[in-house]
VEXGUDO-675222 format. One record per atom (N, C-alpha, C): residue number from 0; residue in three letters; atom name; x negated, z, y negated. Coordinates in Angstrom, 2 decimals. Example, Ala and Ser with C-alpha at 12.3 -4.5 7.8 and 13.67 -1.06 7.14 Angstrom:
// residues 2
<kolpa n="0" res="ALA" atom="N" u="-13.19" w="7.80" v="5.69"/>
<kolpa n="0" res="ALA" atom="CA" u="-12.30" w="7.80" v="4.50"/>
<kolpa n="0" res="ALA" atom="C" u="-13.20" w="7.80" v="3.30"/>
<kolpa n="1" res="SER" atom="N" u="-12.85" w="7.08" v="2.25"/>
<kolpa n="1" res="SER" atom="CA" u="-13.67" w="7.14" v="1.06"/>
<kolpa n="1" res="SER" atom="C" u="-12.90" w="7.87" v="-0.03"/>
END
This chain:
// residues 105
<kolpa n="0" res="MET" atom="N" u="81.02" w="-16.61" v="55.95"/>
<kolpa n="0" res="MET" atom="CA" u="82.28" w="-16.21" v="55.85"/>
<kolpa n="0" res="MET" atom="C" u="83.36" w="-17.19" v="56.14"/>
<kolpa n="1" res="THR" atom="N" u="84.55" w="-16.70" v="57.23"/>
<kolpa n="1" res="THR" atom="CA" u="85.24" w="-17.85" v="57.19"/>
<kolpa n="1" res="THR" atom="C" u="86.08" w="-17.18" v="56.40"/>
<kolpa n="2" res="PRO" atom="N" u="87.39" w="-18.53" v="56.45"/>
<kolpa n="2" res="PRO" atom="CA" u="88.65" w="-18.51" v="55.58"/>
<kolpa n="2" res="PRO" atom="C" u="89.54" w="-17.10" v="56.29"/>
<kolpa n="3" res="ALA" atom="N" u="89.56" w="-16.68" v="57.55"/>
<kolpa n="3" res="ALA" atom="CA" u="90.06" w="-15.76" v="58.03"/>
<kolpa n="3" res="ALA" atom="C" u="89.56" w="-14.31" v="57.92"/>
<kolpa n="4" res="GLN" atom="N" u="88.21" w="-14.06" v="58.03"/>
<kolpa n="4" res="GLN" atom="CA" u="87.63" w="-12.90" v="57.14"/>
<kolpa n="4" res="GLN" atom="C" u="87.76" w="-12.80" v="56.35"/>
<kolpa n="5" res="CYS" atom="N" u="87.88" w="-13.45" v="55.08"/>
<kolpa n="5" res="CYS" atom="CA" u="88.21" w="-13.41" v="53.77"/>
<kolpa n="5" res="CYS" atom="C" u="89.50" w="-12.42" v="53.46"/>
<kolpa n="6" res="LYS" atom="N" u="90.63" w="-13.31" v="54.53"/>
<kolpa n="6" res="LYS" atom="CA" u="91.91" w="-12.76" v="54.29"/>
<kolpa n="6" res="LYS" atom="C" u="91.77" w="-11.78" v="54.92"/>
<kolpa n="7" res="ALA" atom="N" u="91.53" w="-11.37" v="55.96"/>
<kolpa n="7" res="ALA" atom="CA" u="91.35" w="-10.35" v="56.61"/>
<kolpa n="7" res="ALA" atom="C" u="90.80" w="-9.32" v="56.03"/>
<kolpa n="8" res="ALA" atom="N" u="89.84" w="-9.12" v="55.29"/>
<kolpa n="8" res="ALA" atom="CA" u="88.88" w="-8.45" v="54.30"/>
<kolpa n="8" res="ALA" atom="C" u="90.11" w="-7.77" v="53.30"/>
<kolpa n="9" res="ARG" atom="N" u="90.31" w="-8.72" v="52.77"/>
<kolpa n="9" res="ARG" atom="CA" u="91.72" w="-8.58" v="51.71"/>
<kolpa n="9" res="ARG" atom="C" u="92.73" w="-7.62" v="52.02"/>
<kolpa n="10" res="ALA" atom="N" u="93.16" w="-7.61" v="53.31"/>
<kolpa n="10" res="ALA" atom="CA" u="94.23" w="-7.01" v="53.34"/>
<kolpa n="10" res="ALA" atom="C" u="93.57" w="-5.40" v="54.17"/>
<kolpa n="11" res="MET" atom="N" u="92.43" w="-5.45" v="54.93"/>
<kolpa n="11" res="MET" atom="CA" u="92.00" w="-4.39" v="55.04"/>
<kolpa n="11" res="MET" atom="C" u="91.60" w="-3.04" v="53.57"/>
<kolpa n="12" res="LEU" atom="N" u="91.84" w="-3.87" v="52.63"/>
<kolpa n="12" res="LEU" atom="CA" u="91.24" w="-3.48" v="51.47"/>
<kolpa n="12" res="LEU" atom="C" u="92.60" w="-3.12" v="50.20"/>
<kolpa n="13" res="SER" atom="N" u="93.55" w="-4.14" v="50.76"/>
<kolpa n="13" res="SER" atom="CA" u="94.33" w="-3.77" v="49.94"/>
<kolpa n="13" res="SER" atom="C" u="94.20" w="-4.59" v="48.73"/>
<kolpa n="14" res="LEU" atom="N" u="93.76" w="-5.54" v="48.50"/>
<kolpa n="14" res="LEU" atom="CA" u="93.16" w="-6.53" v="47.46"/>
<kolpa n="14" res="LEU" atom="C" u="94.22" w="-7.52" v="47.35"/>
<kolpa n="15" res="ASP" atom="N" u="94.75" w="-7.70" v="46.15"/>
<kolpa n="15" res="ASP" atom="CA" u="95.58" w="-8.73" v="45.66"/>
<kolpa n="15" res="ASP" atom="C" u="94.66" w="-9.56" v="45.47"/>
<kolpa n="16" res="ARG" atom="N" u="95.56" w="-11.02" v="45.91"/>
<kolpa n="16" res="ARG" atom="CA" u="94.45" w="-12.36" v="46.05"/>
<kolpa n="16" res="ARG" atom="C" u="94.53" w="-12.64" v="44.33"/>
<kolpa n="17" res="ASN" atom="N" u="95.14" w="-12.56" v="43.41"/>
<kolpa n="17" res="ASN" atom="CA" u="94.89" w="-12.68" v="42.11"/>
<kolpa n="17" res="ASN" atom="C" u="93.96" w="-11.77" v="41.32"/>
<kolpa n="18" res="ALA" atom="N" u="93.65" w="-11.02" v="41.53"/>
<kolpa n="18" res="ALA" atom="CA" u="92.94" w="-9.51" v="41.02"/>
<kolpa n="18" res="ALA" atom="C" u="91.51" w="-10.05" v="41.64"/>
<kolpa n="19" res="LEU" atom="N" u="91.31" w="-10.60" v="42.73"/>
<kolpa n="19" res="LEU" atom="CA" u="89.97" w="-10.89" v="43.83"/>
<kolpa n="19" res="LEU" atom="C" u="89.38" w="-12.34" v="42.98"/>
<kolpa n="20" res="ALA" atom="N" u="90.65" w="-13.67" v="42.94"/>
<kolpa n="20" res="ALA" atom="CA" u="90.43" w="-14.43" v="42.44"/>
<kolpa n="20" res="ALA" atom="C" u="89.62" w="-14.08" v="40.97"/>
<kolpa n="21" res="THR" atom="N" u="90.80" w="-13.87" v="40.16"/>
<kolpa n="21" res="THR" atom="CA" u="90.14" w="-13.47" v="38.73"/>
<kolpa n="21" res="THR" atom="C" u="88.40" w="-12.90" v="38.83"/>
<kolpa n="22" res="ARG" atom="N" u="88.30" w="-11.88" v="39.58"/>
<kolpa n="22" res="ARG" atom="CA" u="87.15" w="-10.95" v="39.26"/>
<kolpa n="22" res="ARG" atom="C" u="85.56" w="-11.78" v="39.16"/>
<kolpa n="23" res="ILE" atom="N" u="86.34" w="-13.49" v="40.52"/>
<kolpa n="23" res="ILE" atom="CA" u="85.25" w="-14.34" v="40.81"/>
<kolpa n="23" res="ILE" atom="C" u="85.27" w="-14.97" v="39.75"/>
<kolpa n="24" res="GLY" atom="N" u="86.33" w="-15.57" v="39.47"/>
<kolpa n="24" res="GLY" atom="CA" u="86.12" w="-16.48" v="38.52"/>
<kolpa n="24" res="GLY" atom="C" u="86.58" w="-17.85" v="38.84"/>
<kolpa n="25" res="LEU" atom="N" u="87.48" w="-17.55" v="40.40"/>
<kolpa n="25" res="LEU" atom="CA" u="88.07" w="-18.57" v="40.68"/>
<kolpa n="25" res="LEU" atom="C" u="89.68" w="-18.43" v="40.62"/>
<kolpa n="26" res="SER" atom="N" u="90.49" w="-19.47" v="40.81"/>
<kolpa n="26" res="SER" atom="CA" u="91.78" w="-19.48" v="40.64"/>
<kolpa n="26" res="SER" atom="C" u="92.86" w="-19.07" v="41.96"/>
<kolpa n="27" res="PRO" atom="N" u="93.76" w="-18.65" v="41.83"/>
<kolpa n="27" res="PRO" atom="CA" u="94.53" w="-17.92" v="43.24"/>
<kolpa n="27" res="PRO" atom="C" u="94.90" w="-19.07" v="43.77"/>
<kolpa n="28" res="ALA" atom="N" u="94.92" w="-20.11" v="43.34"/>
<kolpa n="28" res="ALA" atom="CA" u="95.94" w="-21.07" v="44.09"/>
<kolpa n="28" res="ALA" atom="C" u="94.22" w="-21.53" v="45.00"/>
<kolpa n="29" res="ARG" atom="N" u="92.98" w="-21.51" v="44.51"/>
<kolpa n="29" res="ARG" atom="CA" u="91.84" w="-22.25" v="45.23"/>
<kolpa n="29" res="ARG" atom="C" u="91.76" w="-20.72" v="46.43"/>
<kolpa n="30" res="LEU" atom="N" u="91.64" w="-19.83" v="46.01"/>
<kolpa n="30" res="LEU" atom="CA" u="91.43" w="-18.99" v="46.74"/>
<kolpa n="30" res="LEU" atom="C" u="92.99" w="-18.86" v="48.28"/>
<kolpa n="31" res="ASP" atom="N" u="93.79" w="-18.93" v="47.81"/>
<kolpa n="31" res="ASP" atom="CA" u="95.03" w="-19.13" v="49.06"/>
<kolpa n="31" res="ASP" atom="C" u="94.37" w="-20.35" v="49.96"/>
<kolpa n="32" res="ALA" atom="N" u="94.38" w="-21.65" v="49.06"/>
<kolpa n="32" res="ALA" atom="CA" u="93.61" w="-22.63" v="49.76"/>
<kolpa n="32" res="ALA" atom="C" u="92.67" w="-22.40" v="50.88"/>
<kolpa n="33" res="PHE" atom="N" u="91.62" w="-21.63" v="50.60"/>
<kolpa n="33" res="PHE" atom="CA" u="90.72" w="-21.54" v="51.28"/>
<kolpa n="33" res="PHE" atom="C" u="91.01" w="-20.27" v="52.36"/>
<kolpa n="34" res="GLU" atom="N" u="91.69" w="-19.25" v="52.12"/>
<kolpa n="34" res="GLU" atom="CA" u="92.07" w="-18.74" v="53.13"/>
<kolpa n="34" res="GLU" atom="C" u="93.15" w="-19.17" v="54.51"/>
<kolpa n="35" res="ARG" atom="N" u="93.93" w="-20.36" v="53.85"/>
<kolpa n="35" res="ARG" atom="CA" u="94.27" w="-21.28" v="54.92"/>
<kolpa n="35" res="ARG" atom="C" u="93.86" w="-22.48" v="55.35"/>
<kolpa n="36" res="GLY" atom="N" u="92.13" w="-22.18" v="54.94"/>
<kolpa n="36" res="GLY" atom="CA" u="91.54" w="-23.29" v="56.14"/>
<kolpa n="36" res="GLY" atom="C" u="91.68" w="-24.60" v="55.16"/>
<kolpa n="37" res="ALA" atom="N" u="92.22" w="-25.16" v="53.57"/>
<kolpa n="37" res="ALA" atom="CA" u="92.63" w="-26.11" v="53.27"/>
<kolpa n="37" res="ALA" atom="C" u="92.20" w="-26.54" v="52.45"/>
<kolpa n="38" res="GLU" atom="N" u="91.09" w="-25.84" v="52.09"/>
<kolpa n="38" res="GLU" atom="CA" u="89.89" w="-26.33" v="50.92"/>
<kolpa n="38" res="GLU" atom="C" u="88.40" w="-25.48" v="51.25"/>
<kolpa n="39" res="ALA" atom="N" u="87.43" w="-26.16" v="51.45"/>
<kolpa n="39" res="ALA" atom="CA" u="86.12" w="-25.41" v="51.35"/>
<kolpa n="39" res="ALA" atom="C" u="85.53" w="-25.10" v="50.30"/>
<kolpa n="40" res="LEU" atom="N" u="84.56" w="-23.80" v="49.52"/>
<kolpa n="40" res="LEU" atom="CA" u="84.29" w="-23.51" v="48.96"/>
<kolpa n="40" res="LEU" atom="C" u="82.99" w="-23.92" v="48.84"/>
<kolpa n="41" res="ASP" atom="N" u="82.14" w="-23.64" v="47.73"/>
<kolpa n="41" res="ASP" atom="CA" u="81.03" w="-24.14" v="47.70"/>
<kolpa n="41" res="ASP" atom="C" u="80.09" w="-22.67" v="47.83"/>
<kolpa n="42" res="GLU" atom="N" u="78.78" w="-23.04" v="48.22"/>
<kolpa n="42" res="GLU" atom="CA" u="78.35" w="-22.20" v="48.53"/>
<kolpa n="42" res="GLU" atom="C" u="78.15" w="-20.50" v="47.25"/>
<kolpa n="43" res="THR" atom="N" u="77.96" w="-21.21" v="45.96"/>
<kolpa n="43" res="THR" atom="CA" u="77.92" w="-20.13" v="45.37"/>
<kolpa n="43" res="THR" atom="C" u="79.08" w="-19.26" v="44.88"/>
<kolpa n="44" res="THR" atom="N" u="80.56" w="-19.84" v="44.78"/>
<kolpa n="44" res="THR" atom="CA" u="81.75" w="-19.25" v="45.13"/>
<kolpa n="44" res="THR" atom="C" u="81.63" w="-18.39" v="46.22"/>
<kolpa n="45" res="LEU" atom="N" u="81.82" w="-19.07" v="47.78"/>
<kolpa n="45" res="LEU" atom="CA" u="81.10" w="-17.98" v="48.69"/>
<kolpa n="45" res="LEU" atom="C" u="80.54" w="-17.09" v="48.86"/>
<kolpa n="46" res="ALA" atom="N" u="79.23" w="-17.04" v="48.16"/>
<kolpa n="46" res="ALA" atom="CA" u="78.78" w="-15.79" v="47.64"/>
<kolpa n="46" res="ALA" atom="C" u="78.88" w="-15.03" v="46.71"/>
<kolpa n="47" res="ALA" atom="N" u="79.67" w="-14.96" v="45.78"/>
<kolpa n="47" res="ALA" atom="CA" u="80.35" w="-14.39" v="44.70"/>
<kolpa n="47" res="ALA" atom="C" u="81.68" w="-13.67" v="45.54"/>
<kolpa n="48" res="LEU" atom="N" u="82.46" w="-14.50" v="46.70"/>
<kolpa n="48" res="LEU" atom="CA" u="83.29" w="-14.06" v="46.99"/>
<kolpa n="48" res="LEU" atom="C" u="82.78" w="-12.76" v="47.98"/>
<kolpa n="49" res="ARG" atom="N" u="82.32" w="-12.77" v="48.90"/>
<kolpa n="49" res="ARG" atom="CA" u="81.18" w="-12.24" v="50.00"/>
<kolpa n="49" res="ARG" atom="C" u="80.55" w="-10.87" v="49.26"/>
<kolpa n="50" res="THR" atom="N" u="80.33" w="-11.20" v="47.99"/>
<kolpa n="50" res="THR" atom="CA" u="79.48" w="-10.10" v="47.31"/>
<kolpa n="50" res="THR" atom="C" u="80.87" w="-9.40" v="46.75"/>
<kolpa n="51" res="ALA" atom="N" u="81.95" w="-9.64" v="46.14"/>
<kolpa n="51" res="ALA" atom="CA" u="82.78" w="-8.68" v="45.65"/>
<kolpa n="51" res="ALA" atom="C" u="83.17" w="-8.16" v="47.00"/>
<kolpa n="52" res="LEU" atom="N" u="83.57" w="-8.54" v="47.58"/>
<kolpa n="52" res="LEU" atom="CA" u="83.98" w="-8.27" v="48.96"/>
<kolpa n="52" res="LEU" atom="C" u="83.59" w="-6.95" v="49.94"/>
<kolpa n="53" res="GLU" atom="N" u="81.94" w="-7.67" v="49.64"/>
<kolpa n="53" res="GLU" atom="CA" u="81.32" w="-6.24" v="50.13"/>
<kolpa n="53" res="GLU" atom="C" u="81.24" w="-5.27" v="49.45"/>
<kolpa n="54" res="ALA" atom="N" u="81.06" w="-5.32" v="47.94"/>
<kolpa n="54" res="ALA" atom="CA" u="80.82" w="-4.16" v="47.09"/>
<kolpa n="54" res="ALA" atom="C" u="82.66" w="-3.40" v="47.11"/>
<kolpa n="55" res="ALA" atom="N" u="83.56" w="-3.98" v="47.55"/>
<kolpa n="55" res="ALA" atom="CA" u="84.68" w="-3.28" v="47.74"/>
<kolpa n="55" res="ALA" atom="C" u="84.59" w="-2.62" v="49.00"/>
<kolpa n="56" res="GLY" atom="N" u="83.74" w="-2.89" v="49.90"/>
<kolpa n="56" res="GLY" atom="CA" u="83.36" w="-1.84" v="50.89"/>
<kolpa n="56" res="GLY" atom="C" u="83.96" w="-2.86" v="52.57"/>
<kolpa n="57" res="VAL" atom="N" u="83.76" w="-3.67" v="53.23"/>
<kolpa n="57" res="VAL" atom="CA" u="83.85" w="-4.49" v="53.82"/>
<kolpa n="57" res="VAL" atom="C" u="82.25" w="-4.42" v="54.31"/>
<kolpa n="58" res="ILE" atom="N" u="81.83" w="-5.07" v="55.72"/>
<kolpa n="58" res="ILE" atom="CA" u="80.62" w="-5.23" v="55.77"/>
<kolpa n="58" res="ILE" atom="C" u="81.59" w="-6.59" v="57.07"/>
<kolpa n="59" res="PHE" atom="N" u="80.70" w="-8.11" v="56.71"/>
<kolpa n="59" res="PHE" atom="CA" u="80.93" w="-8.65" v="57.51"/>
<kolpa n="59" res="PHE" atom="C" u="80.11" w="-9.15" v="58.83"/>
<kolpa n="60" res="ILE" atom="N" u="80.59" w="-9.05" v="60.24"/>
<kolpa n="60" res="ILE" atom="CA" u="79.81" w="-9.80" v="61.16"/>
<kolpa n="60" res="ILE" atom="C" u="79.71" w="-10.86" v="61.59"/>
<kolpa n="61" res="ALA" atom="N" u="78.66" w="-11.59" v="61.60"/>
<kolpa n="61" res="ALA" atom="CA" u="78.77" w="-13.24" v="61.47"/>
<kolpa n="61" res="ALA" atom="C" u="78.21" w="-13.51" v="63.22"/>
<kolpa n="62" res="GLU" atom="N" u="78.87" w="-14.28" v="63.54"/>
<kolpa n="62" res="GLU" atom="CA" u="79.08" w="-15.03" v="65.11"/>
<kolpa n="62" res="GLU" atom="C" u="77.50" w="-14.65" v="65.74"/>
<kolpa n="63" res="GLY" atom="N" u="77.41" w="-14.22" v="67.05"/>
<kolpa n="63" res="GLY" atom="CA" u="76.16" w="-13.61" v="67.11"/>
<kolpa n="63" res="GLY" atom="C" u="75.85" w="-12.75" v="66.71"/>
<kolpa n="64" res="GLU" atom="N" u="76.38" w="-11.59" v="66.16"/>
<kolpa n="64" res="GLU" atom="CA" u="75.74" w="-10.36" v="65.83"/>
<kolpa n="64" res="GLU" atom="C" u="76.33" w="-9.33" v="67.01"/>
<kolpa n="65" res="THR" atom="N" u="76.20" w="-8.77" v="67.21"/>
<kolpa n="65" res="THR" atom="CA" u="76.36" w="-7.81" v="67.79"/>
<kolpa n="65" res="THR" atom="C" u="78.06" w="-6.87" v="67.58"/>
<kolpa n="66" res="SER" atom="N" u="78.59" w="-7.43" v="68.16"/>
<kolpa n="66" res="SER" atom="CA" u="80.27" w="-6.61" v="68.15"/>
<kolpa n="66" res="SER" atom="C" u="80.60" w="-6.34" v="68.84"/>
<kolpa n="67" res="PRO" atom="N" u="81.56" w="-5.28" v="69.27"/>
<kolpa n="67" res="PRO" atom="CA" u="82.62" w="-5.28" v="70.86"/>
<kolpa n="67" res="PRO" atom="C" u="82.94" w="-6.40" v="71.32"/>
<kolpa n="68" res="ALA" atom="N" u="83.83" w="-7.11" v="70.63"/>
<kolpa n="68" res="ALA" atom="CA" u="84.26" w="-8.23" v="70.86"/>
<kolpa n="68" res="ALA" atom="C" u="83.35" w="-9.46" v="71.01"/>
<kolpa n="69" res="GLY" atom="N" u="82.42" w="-9.30" v="70.56"/>
<kolpa n="69" res="GLY" atom="CA" u="81.36" w="-10.51" v="70.32"/>
<kolpa n="69" res="GLY" atom="C" u="81.43" w="-11.47" v="69.41"/>
<kolpa n="70" res="GLY" atom="N" u="82.88" w="-11.89" v="69.14"/>
<kolpa n="70" res="GLY" atom="CA" u="83.00" w="-12.74" v="67.58"/>
<kolpa n="70" res="GLY" atom="C" u="82.77" w="-12.65" v="66.38"/>
<kolpa n="71" res="PRO" atom="N" u="82.82" w="-13.56" v="65.93"/>
<kolpa n="71" res="PRO" atom="CA" u="82.68" w="-13.01" v="64.31"/>
<kolpa n="71" res="PRO" atom="C" u="83.83" w="-12.25" v="64.01"/>
<kolpa n="72" res="GLY" atom="N" u="83.57" w="-11.31" v="62.86"/>
<kolpa n="72" res="GLY" atom="CA" u="84.73" w="-10.25" v="62.49"/>
<kolpa n="72" res="GLY" atom="C" u="84.15" w="-9.87" v="61.02"/>
<kolpa n="73" res="LEU" atom="N" u="84.80" w="-8.21" v="60.94"/>
<kolpa n="73" res="LEU" atom="CA" u="84.57" w="-7.77" v="59.70"/>
<kolpa n="73" res="LEU" atom="C" u="84.94" w="-5.99" v="60.30"/>
<kolpa n="74" res="ARG" atom="N" u="84.44" w="-4.96" v="59.87"/>
<kolpa n="74" res="ARG" atom="CA" u="84.76" w="-3.98" v="59.70"/>
<kolpa n="74" res="ARG" atom="C" u="84.62" w="-2.90" v="58.36"/>
<kolpa n="75" res="LEU" atom="N" u="85.49" w="-1.84" v="58.10"/>
<kolpa n="75" res="LEU" atom="CA" u="84.83" w="-1.59" v="56.88"/>
<kolpa n="75" res="LEU" atom="C" u="83.95" w="-0.38" v="57.03"/>
<kolpa n="76" res="SER" atom="N" u="83.24" w="-0.28" v="55.78"/>
<kolpa n="76" res="SER" atom="CA" u="81.86" w="0.24" v="55.72"/>
<kolpa n="76" res="SER" atom="C" u="82.45" w="1.78" v="54.98"/>
<kolpa n="77" res="ALA" atom="N" u="82.21" w="2.79" v="55.09"/>
<kolpa n="77" res="ALA" atom="CA" u="82.38" w="3.99" v="55.15"/>
<kolpa n="77" res="ALA" atom="C" u="81.02" w="5.12" v="54.66"/>
<kolpa n="78" res="THR" atom="N" u="80.94" w="5.36" v="53.83"/>
<kolpa n="78" res="THR" atom="CA" u="80.19" w="6.35" v="53.67"/>
<kolpa n="78" res="THR" atom="C" u="79.95" w="8.07" v="53.88"/>
<kolpa n="79" res="PRO" atom="N" u="79.46" w="8.25" v="54.85"/>
<kolpa n="79" res="PRO" atom="CA" u="79.76" w="9.46" v="55.33"/>
<kolpa n="79" res="PRO" atom="C" u="79.15" w="10.65" v="54.84"/>
<kolpa n="80" res="ALA" atom="N" u="79.83" w="11.85" v="54.84"/>
<kolpa n="80" res="ALA" atom="CA" u="79.39" w="13.12" v="53.93"/>
<kolpa n="80" res="ALA" atom="C" u="78.49" w="13.65" v="54.15"/>
<kolpa n="81" res="LYS" atom="N" u="77.31" w="13.65" v="53.26"/>
<kolpa n="81" res="LYS" atom="CA" u="75.84" w="14.25" v="53.32"/>
<kolpa n="81" res="LYS" atom="C" u="75.98" w="15.24" v="54.75"/>
<kolpa n="82" res="GLY" atom="N" u="74.95" w="14.91" v="55.44"/>
<kolpa n="82" res="GLY" atom="CA" u="74.29" w="15.46" v="56.60"/>
<kolpa n="82" res="GLY" atom="C" u="75.55" w="14.96" v="58.28"/>
<kolpa n="83" res="ALA" atom="N" u="76.42" w="14.32" v="57.86"/>
<kolpa n="83" res="ALA" atom="CA" u="77.74" w="14.08" v="58.85"/>
<kolpa n="83" res="ALA" atom="C" u="77.09" w="13.32" v="59.91"/>
<kolpa n="84" res="LEU" atom="N" u="75.84" w="12.53" v="59.81"/>
<kolpa n="84" res="LEU" atom="CA" u="75.53" w="12.15" v="61.12"/>
<kolpa n="84" res="LEU" atom="C" u="74.24" w="12.35" v="61.53"/>
<kolpa n="85" res="LYS" atom="N" u="74.03" w="12.59" v="62.63"/>
<kolpa n="85" res="LYS" atom="CA" u="73.25" w="13.06" v="63.74"/>
<kolpa n="85" res="LYS" atom="C" u="72.00" w="11.25" v="64.19"/>
<kolpa n="86" res="ASP" atom="N" u="71.44" w="12.36" v="64.80"/>
<kolpa n="86" res="ASP" atom="CA" u="70.57" w="11.21" v="65.71"/>
<kolpa n="86" res="ASP" atom="C" u="71.46" w="10.39" v="66.73"/>
<kolpa n="87" res="TYR" atom="N" u="71.50" w="9.07" v="66.75"/>
<kolpa n="87" res="TYR" atom="CA" u="72.09" w="8.33" v="67.96"/>
<kolpa n="87" res="TYR" atom="C" u="71.11" w="7.54" v="68.75"/>
<kolpa n="88" res="VAL" atom="N" u="71.65" w="6.86" v="69.62"/>
<kolpa n="88" res="VAL" atom="CA" u="70.80" w="6.50" v="70.52"/>
<kolpa n="88" res="VAL" atom="C" u="71.30" w="5.53" v="71.00"/>
<kolpa n="89" res="GLN" atom="N" u="71.50" w="4.48" v="70.85"/>
<kolpa n="89" res="GLN" atom="CA" u="71.72" w="3.00" v="71.19"/>
<kolpa n="89" res="GLN" atom="C" u="71.21" w="2.58" v="72.42"/>
<kolpa n="90" res="TYR" atom="N" u="71.70" w="2.48" v="73.67"/>
<kolpa n="90" res="TYR" atom="CA" u="71.13" w="2.04" v="74.97"/>
<kolpa n="90" res="TYR" atom="C" u="71.44" w="0.23" v="75.17"/>
<kolpa n="91" res="PRO" atom="N" u="70.09" w="-0.10" v="74.95"/>
<kolpa n="91" res="PRO" atom="CA" u="70.42" w="-1.98" v="75.25"/>
<kolpa n="91" res="PRO" atom="C" u="71.55" w="-2.59" v="76.07"/>
<kolpa n="92" res="GLU" atom="N" u="71.54" w="-2.37" v="77.08"/>
<kolpa n="92" res="GLU" atom="CA" u="72.63" w="-2.28" v="78.19"/>
<kolpa n="92" res="GLU" atom="C" u="73.96" w="-2.37" v="77.45"/>
<kolpa n="93" res="PHE" atom="N" u="74.22" w="-1.46" v="76.62"/>
<kolpa n="93" res="PHE" atom="CA" u="75.62" w="-1.28" v="76.16"/>
<kolpa n="93" res="PHE" atom="C" u="75.45" w="-2.33" v="74.48"/>
<kolpa n="94" res="LEU" atom="N" u="74.60" w="-3.01" v="74.42"/>
<kolpa n="94" res="LEU" atom="CA" u="74.88" w="-3.67" v="72.69"/>
<kolpa n="94" res="LEU" atom="C" u="75.38" w="-5.43" v="73.28"/>
<kolpa n="95" res="SER" atom="N" u="75.13" w="-5.68" v="74.59"/>
<kolpa n="95" res="SER" atom="CA" u="75.99" w="-7.00" v="74.97"/>
<kolpa n="95" res="SER" atom="C" u="77.36" w="-6.70" v="74.17"/>
<kolpa n="96" res="PRO" atom="N" u="77.73" w="-8.43" v="74.16"/>
<kolpa n="96" res="PRO" atom="CA" u="79.33" w="-8.48" v="73.50"/>
<kolpa n="96" res="PRO" atom="C" u="80.08" w="-8.39" v="75.05"/>
<kolpa n="97" res="ASP" atom="N" u="79.97" w="-8.40" v="76.07"/>
<kolpa n="97" res="ASP" atom="CA" u="80.63" w="-8.12" v="77.49"/>
<kolpa n="97" res="ASP" atom="C" u="80.82" w="-6.76" v="77.64"/>
<kolpa n="98" res="ALA" atom="N" u="80.20" w="-5.77" v="77.03"/>
<kolpa n="98" res="ALA" atom="CA" u="80.04" w="-4.04" v="77.20"/>
<kolpa n="98" res="ALA" atom="C" u="81.85" w="-3.48" v="76.87"/>
<kolpa n="99" res="SER" atom="N" u="82.52" w="-2.86" v="77.51"/>
<kolpa n="99" res="SER" atom="CA" u="83.42" w="-2.42" v="77.76"/>
<kolpa n="99" res="SER" atom="C" u="83.57" w="-1.87" v="76.64"/>
<kolpa n="100" res="THR" atom="N" u="85.16" w="-1.68" v="75.57"/>
<kolpa n="100" res="THR" atom="CA" u="85.30" w="-0.86" v="74.43"/>
<kolpa n="100" res="THR" atom="C" u="84.79" w="0.58" v="74.27"/>
<kolpa n="101" res="GLY" atom="N" u="83.85" w="0.83" v="73.38"/>
<kolpa n="101" res="GLY" atom="CA" u="83.87" w="1.86" v="73.34"/>
<kolpa n="101" res="GLY" atom="C" u="82.48" w="2.05" v="74.13"/>
<kolpa n="102" res="ALA" atom="N" u="81.57" w="1.18" v="74.50"/>
<kolpa n="102" res="ALA" atom="CA" u="80.32" w="1.55" v="75.43"/>
<kolpa n="102" res="ALA" atom="C" u="79.25" w="1.79" v="74.17"/>
<kolpa n="103" res="GLY" atom="N" u="78.28" w="2.36" v="74.54"/>
<kolpa n="103" res="GLY" atom="CA" u="76.81" w="2.78" v="73.42"/>
<kolpa n="103" res="GLY" atom="C" u="77.24" w="4.08" v="72.98"/>
<kolpa n="104" res="GLY" atom="N" u="76.35" w="4.29" v="72.28"/>
<kolpa n="104" res="GLY" atom="CA" u="76.65" w="5.52" v="71.76"/>
<kolpa n="104" res="GLY" atom="C" u="75.92" w="5.54" v="70.42"/>
END
């Protein structure tokens, strides 16, 4: 998880920095420093931070994973209403990062 992803996830979820930091046992100042790129966090703290944000409802997209823009990012997860999803087909030619926005199925 990048500092930008962390900050964006908090913004998407309307999570207060202090509340998130307290939840994972981190000082708000250290979380702020991480989000600004001024301080790196150890793997254990990063894992706790990511787990907390995922539990709150985001899905992280790592570098190299398929996403419309092709770069790292995140998206909100949503649990659809029961029966809301039907069978969809994803065509391989629309999974490449250079596919136009909205391509695929």
